[in-house]
C-alpha positions, 0 to 999 in steps of 0.5 A: 700204507695210509697217510695216517699210518705214517704220521707217527713215524714221521713225527718221531723222526722229526723230533729225534732229528731236532733233538740231535741237532740241538745236541750238536749245537750244545756240543759246539757251544761248549768248545767255543774259546777252548784249545780245541776250537768249535768245529761249526762256524756261525754260518753252520750254526745258523743253518742248524737253527734254520733246520730246527725251525723248518723241522719243528714247523713240519712236526707241528703240522704232522701233529695237527694232522694226526690229531685231526685224524684221531678226532675223525676216528672217535 
């Protein structure tokens, strides 16, 4: 399987992971100050933000690679 063939799958996986991590942060924020405390502390939140940043940079690079590949086909 060529690199170009795997790019859409990788991009989809990266974006879905970013989406799920954002949901975790949203859910955690909703529990702050409640009787049931938030389960992720500030260090955990920072780690998730870092992961989202890292994944979004990878997704951007993969999108650029995919678009460059498509330009070469047409």
